[in-house]
N, C-alpha and C positions, 0 to 999 in steps of 0.2 A: 504494499499499500504506500501511496505517496502522499497521503493527506496529513493533516495536522495531528492526528492521533486516532486510535481506534479503541472502541469499547465493544467487546464481544458479548452478544446476547444469545443464549441458547433457548429456543422455544421448547415447551413440553409437548407431549403428545396431544393433549387436549387443545393447547394453543394452536398447534398445527391443524388440527381438525376444524377448529373455529375459523382460522384463516382460509382454509380450503373451502368451507361452506360460503364464507363471505365473498371470496373471489369468484366462485362459480355462480353465486346469486347475482353479482354485478354483471357477469357476462350474460346470463340468461335473461335478465331484465332488459338489457340492451338489445339482444336478439329479438325478443318478442315485442319490443317497442319500435322495432324497425330502425334503430339507430345505426349509423355507420361509424366505425371507429375513427378517431382523429388520426391524422398523420400517416395515412396509407396502410394501416393494419388491415388484414383481411379477416373479417369477422367469422368466416367459415372455417378458418384453420384452427386446429387444436392448440396451436402455440398461444393463441389469445387467452385460453383457459389458464395456461401456465403463467402468463404475464399478469393476469388478474389475481391469481392465487398468490404469487410471489409478492405482488404489490401489497396485498392485504397482510401477508406475513411480515413485510417490512414495517408496515404501520403498527402492527401488534408489537414487534420487537422494539420499536422506538418508544411506544407507550410503556412497555415493561421497563425499559432503561430509565425512563423519566419517572416511573412510579405513578403514572396517570391512567385513567380509564381508557380502554380501547373502544371507541364508539361504534365500530363495525358498520359504518354507514354504507348505504346503497343509494345510487341516484343523486349524490350530492354534487357531482361535477366540479365546478370551480370553487365551491365552498372549501373551507379548510378540512384537511384530513383529521387533524387533532386540534382540539381547542377552537379558538376563533381565528387563528392566523398561522398555522403550521401546515405545510405541505410536505409529505414524505415521498421521496423519489428512490426507486430501487434499480439496481443493475446487478446481474450475477457476475459481471466482469470485475475482477480485483483492481484493475487499472481504469475502470469506467469513470466517466465524468458525471457531474450532476446536471440534469437537463431542466431548463426553464424555457417555457414557450413564450412567444410574443404576447399571447393572450392571458398569461398568468398575472395574478395580482402582484404588483411591485412592492406592496406593503406587507406581503406574507413573508414568512421565513421558510426557507427550503432546506430540508435535511436529506443527506445522502446516506442510504443504507445499502450495503453490498452483501452478496453471499447467496447461498442456496439454503433454504430452510432445511433443518432447524437452526443452523448456525448463521447468525446475521452479525454484521459489523456496522456499528453506528460510526460513520466516518467524520462527519462535520456538517456545518450549516452556513448559510449565507442569506442575507436579506435579498428579496427578489430584485429590487432596484439596483443593488450592488452587483448582482449577477448578470444584469442585462447590459453587458459591455459589448460594444460593436466587434471587438476582436474575438469574442467568443461565439459570435453568430455564424452558424454554418449548417449546411445540409449534410447529415451524417449518412443517411440512407436514401438512395434515389426513390422518388415518389413520396417522400415525407417532407413536411414543411421545415423551413429553416428554424432552428432553435438555438438558444444560448447553451453552450456546453462548458460548464464551469470546472476547471481542473481541480482535482482533490487538493492539491497543494495550496489552492486559493481559499479553501473553506476554513471557517472558524472552528476551533476545537471545543469540546465540552470539558468542563472541569469535572473532577471526580464527583460521582453522585448524580451526574446528568445535567447540572446547571450550566448555563452559558457563561 
């Protein structure tokens, strides 16, 4: 990892089951509502289930790390994932960057969680406005919209116990 620090969170079996349910529910709700995934994802591919489940697991890991309630929301879209202003972003890539889209709320705080459940690494955070730097704007995958990709080394670390 190249970020400011790492905090390892291991999810329990029941936490993994809850994250799997929440992720699958998010996907199923979108399919039956006729929503198309943002950024070029193909809703018909099984990979979208994995992305939704790992995203929910990342949110749960962050909540466990901070000692706060995991809201397990579905259909909240641009609302905060945790509390009133925290967005949790996940990648399974150890060297992955934190993604912020042009449509994200610049007043929210964005947290990068990496790993494959049950072992998740809470890497760091950045305020949306600070992460929306022109030099970080790029198209990472053809067919997806340009996003800001914040390198791990640019993220703020968490103090022991999860506080910023």
